[in-house]
N, C-alpha and C positions, 0 to 999 in steps of 0.2 A: 504494500500500500504506500503510495506517495505521501510524504509528510508535508509537502508544500513549502512555501517560503518561510523562513524563520519569522519574519515580521507579521505573517498572517496569524500568529498565535502569541506574539510578544506584547505584553501589557503596555510598555512605554510607546511602542509603535501604534498600537490600537488607540490609546488615549490621544496621542498627537494627531492621528488622522481624524478621529472623531471631533476633536477640538477645532481643528482647521476647517473641516467641512461645515460644522454648525456655526462657527464664528464668521466664516466667509459670507454666509447668507445675511447675517445681521450687519456685518461691516458695510455692505452695500446700502443698507438703510441709513446708517450713520453718515456715510459719505454723501448720500443724496440730501441729507439734512444740513450739509455743509460742515459737518464735524469730522475732523480727521480721526482715524482709528485710534491713534495714540492718545489723543485728547479724550475720546469717548471712554477708553479704558480707565483713565485717571478719574474722570468725572464719575463713572460708575462705581469705582472703588471708594470714592469719598462720599457719595450720596447717601444720606441717612445715617451716617456714622460719625464717630469722633475724629478729630484731627489725627493724622498719622505722621510718624517720622518718614523722611524721604526714603530711607533704606527699606523700611517695611513696605512702603508704597511701591517701590521698584520691584520687590519680591512678588507682590500681588499682581502687578501688571506684566510681570515677566520681561523686564527690560533692565539693561545696565543702569546703575544709579546715575552716572553722569548724563546719560541720555534723558532720564526722567527729570533730572535737575534742569536741563535746557528746556524741556517741554514745559515744566512748571514756570520757568521764567516767561515763556511766551504766553502761557495761560494767565499768569498774574498780570501781565501787561494788558490783557483783554478784560481783566476784572473777574475771571472765573474762579480763581483760587487765590489764597493768601497764605503767607507764612506767619506763624504765631509762635511765641516762645512757650516752651514747656513750663507747666506750673511750678515744678520743683527743681528743674535743671534748666536754667536760662540759656545754657550753651546749646541745648538741643532744640533745633527748629522743627516745628510740626507744620503740616500743610492741612488746610481745611478748605472746603468748598464755600464759595460766597453765595449769597442769594441769587446773583446773576447766573452763577454756575449751576445752582439747583434748578433754576427756571429753564435753562438750556437743556439740562439732563432730564427733566420731568417727562417730556414727551417721548424721548428716546427710551427711558426706563419702562414706560408703559408699552412701547412697541417691543422692547426686549422681552418683557414678560409674556406678551402675546406670542412672540417667536418661540420662546422656550416652551410654551404650552403646546404649540403645534408640533415641535420637535419631539416632545415627550408623549404626546397623545397616543401613538401606537402601542405604547408600553403599559398604559393604564396608570392610575394614580399611585397604587401601592408599589409597583416596580420602579416608577419614576422617583418616588420618595426614597426607596431603598438605594437606588443608584446614587442619588445625591448624598445620602447619609454615608454610604461607603466611600465616596470620593472625599468627603470632608474628613472622615477618619484617616484615609490614606494621606491626605495633605498634612493633618496634624501629626501623624506617626513619622512623617519624613521632614519635620521641622518647619512646616508652614505656619506663619504667624498671622496669615490673612484670614 
């Protein structure tokens, strides 16, 4: 019996392919709204949450920290995000979304939720919830702070 390609049953390859295919569909929506993908990822990561250190944000958006820092500079110039000092460690800069950033992200978040619902619909609510829970566990087990 032929075993097939290694990547056909390799978790990292399967996760990467699934992520790319699912994300690509929604990235078209973000770009059509005039929001670059990198900007969308940052807005989505900050929406509805507490301010984050740049390093943690870079981990969540899966981009090198210097790249994220440059993107944040551009977004701050547009009034979408702002840097704030950490409450107990003034040397640590945090990033938070501004009201303008939240407003820009709001419609995209609604569309992203609808996209996710369409993607997961064939699996049913229980399997979809189980998949997401398993992925969160996997991220936590491998050092994800997001």
